[in-house]
C-alpha positions in Angstrom: 23.5 -23.6 0.8 19.7 -22.9 0.7 19.3 -23.2 4.5 20.1 -19.5 5.4 17.8 -18.3 2.7 15.1 -20.5 3.8 15.4 -19.5 7.5 15.4 -15.8 6.5 12.3 -16.3 4.5 10.6 -18.0 7.4 11.5 -15.2 9.7 10.3 -12.5 7.2 6.9 -14.4 6.7 6.4 -15.0 10.4 7.2 -11.3 11.2 4.9 -10.1 8.5 2.1 -12.1 10.0 2.7 -11.1 13.6 3.0 -7.4 12.7 -0.1 -7.7 10.7 -2.1 -9.3 13.3 -0.8 -7.4 16.5 0.8 -4.2 15.2 4.2 -3.1 15.9 3.6 -2.4 19.7 1.9 -5.7 20.1 4.4 -7.9 18.3 7.0 -9.8 20.3 10.3 -11.0 19.0 9.8 -14.3 20.9 6.6 -15.1 19.1 8.0 -14.3 15.7 11.0 -16.6 16.5 8.6 -19.4 17.6 6.5 -19.0 14.4 9.5 -19.2 12.3 10.7 -22.2 14.1 14.0 -20.8 15.4 15.3 -19.5 18.7 15.4 -15.9 19.7 19.2 -15.7 19.5 18.9 -16.9 15.9 16.3 -14.2 15.0 18.5 -11.5 16.5 21.4 -12.9 14.3 19.4 -12.1 11.2 17.7 -8.9 12.6 19.2 -7.2 15.5 16.1 -5.5 16.7 12.3 -5.3 16.2 12.8 -1.9 14.5 15.0 -3.6 11.9 12.7 -6.4 11.3 9.7 -4.1 11.0 11.6 -1.8 8.6 12.5 -4.8 6.3 9.0 -6.1 6.3 7.6 -2.7 5.5 10.1 -2.0 2.8 9.5 -5.3 0.9 5.8 -4.7 1.1 5.9 -1.0 -0.1 8.2 -1.8 -2.9 5.5 -4.1 -4.4 3.2 -1.1 -4.6 5.1 2.2 -5.1 7.2 1.6 -8.3 4.2 0.1 -10.1 2.1 3.3 -9.3 4.9 5.6 -10.2 5.5 3.9 -13.5 1.9 4.6 -14.4 2.0 8.1 -13.2 5.1 8.9 -15.4 3.7 7.0 -18.4 2.4 8.6 -21.6 -1.4 8.2 -21.3 -4.4 10.4 -21.0 -5.3 11.6 -17.5 -8.5 9.4 -17.5 -6.5 6.3 -18.6 -3.7 7.0 -16.1 -6.1 7.5 -13.1 -8.1 4.3 -14.2 -4.8 2.3 -14.3 -3.4 3.7 -11.0 -6.7 2.8 -9.2 -6.6 -0.8 -10.9 -3.0 -1.3 -9.9 -3.5 0.2 -6.3 -6.4 -2.2 -5.6 -5.0 -5.3 -7.2 -1.7 -4.7 -5.3 -3.5 -4.2 -2.0 -5.5 -7.3 -2.5 -2.3 -9.1 -2.8 -0.8 -7.3 0.2 -3.7 -6.5 2.5 -1.3 -5.8 5.4 0.2 -2.9 3.7 -2.2 0.0 4.8 -1.8 -1.2 8.3 2.0 -1.2 8.0 1.9 2.4 6.6 -0.2 3.6 9.4 2.1 1.9 12.0 5.2 3.5 10.2 3.5 6.9 10.2 3.0 6.8 14.0 6.5 5.2 14.7 8.8 7.0 12.3 7.1 9.5 10.1 10.5 11.1 9.0 11.8 7.7 7.8 8.6 7.0 6.0 8.7 10.5 4.2 12.3 9.9 3.1 11.6 6.3 1.9 8.5 7.3 -0.1 10.3 10.5 -1.4 13.3 8.4 -2.7 10.9 5.9 -4.4 8.5 8.3 -5.9 10.8 11.1 -6.8 9.3 13.3 -9.7 5.9 11.4 -9.7 4.0 14.1 -8.0 5.3 16.8 -10.2 4.6 14.8 -13.4 1.0 14.1 -12.2 0.5 17.8 -11.3 1.7 18.7 -14.9 -0.7 16.2 -16.6 -3.5 17.7 -14.5 -2.8 21.3 -15.3 -2.6 20.5 -19.1 -5.9 18.3 -19.0 -7.5 21.3 -17.2 -6.1 23.8 -19.9 -7.5 21.7 -22.5 -10.9 21.5 -20.9 -10.8 17.9 -20.4 -11.3 18.0 -16.5 -12.5 20.6 -14.1 -10.0 22.6 -12.2 -8.6 20.6 -9.2 -5.2 20.6 -7.3 -3.1 17.7 -7.7 -3.0 17.3 -3.9 -6.7 16.8 -3.7 -6.9 14.6 -6.7 -4.1 12.2 -5.3 -5.7 12.2 -1.7 -9.1 11.3 -3.2 -7.7 8.4 -5.3 -5.6 7.0 -2.4 -8.4 7.4 0.1 -11.1 5.6 -2.3 -8.6 2.7 -3.0 -7.2 2.3 0.6 -10.3 2.7 2.9 -11.9 -0.7 2.3 -8.7 -2.5 3.4 -8.4 -0.5 6.5 -12.2 -0.7 7.4 -12.7 -4.3 6.2 -14.1 -5.7 9.5 -16.5 -2.7 9.8 -17.6 -3.1 6.1 -18.0 -6.9 6.4 -20.1 -6.5 9.6 -22.4 -3.7 8.2 -23.0 -5.4 4.9 -23.1 -9.1 6.0 -20.4 -10.0 3.4 -18.3 -13.1 3.9 -14.8 -13.4 2.7 -15.8 -14.4 -0.9 -18.3 -11.6 -1.2 -15.8 -9.0 0.1 -13.2 -10.2 -2.5 -15.9 -9.7 -5.2 -16.5 -6.4 -3.8 -13.0 -5.3 -4.1 -12.9 -6.6 -7.7 -15.9 -4.3 -8.4 -14.1 -1.3 -6.7 -11.5 -1.1 -9.6 -14.2 0.0 -11.8 -16.5 1.8 -9.5 -13.7 3.9 -8.1 -12.3 4.8 -11.6 -15.8 5.8 -12.7 -16.4 7.9 -9.6 -13.1 9.8 -10.2 -13.9 10.2 -14.0 -17.4 11.5 -13.1 -16.2 13.9 -10.6 -13.6 15.3 -12.9 -15.9 16.3 -15.6 -15.9 20.0 -16.4 
């Protein structure tokens, strides 16, 4: 009974690796099948097309990140604590799923409408909740005036960029894999502190 599940998992892991290494356009179903240890006909039995397979891999990866961040945003914390928790969650989850930023970029190029609908469905109400928290914190004099769109963009950019630019950062700084992982650990506090300092009234 476990064989179909095992086969599907091997396909999923092989596809994730191939998409991560070669991007959507460079990925070939034949290579995915070979890495999964099956023939191409079997691969098409589970996933009818490369589009369907990429979508499945992307959705599983995204669902590891989005709900966690949404729960924090909708939670009952101060804006400082909320942003600190979002940064930590984002960086920790991307360290566990370093392929995710690449998948998002590919999906933005390939099917932006589908991505917009997917994220909208998963994060419904989160932005409005964050905007309300920001406006209330501004009114209390806790943070300087800033549009929620700008603050959200700043947080995402500061968290995601090191994962997208890893080869460049490693080359420029001379960091090896262990040093870069330590750098990512430090980013949790550095980014949170940077955001807190930038929001001081």
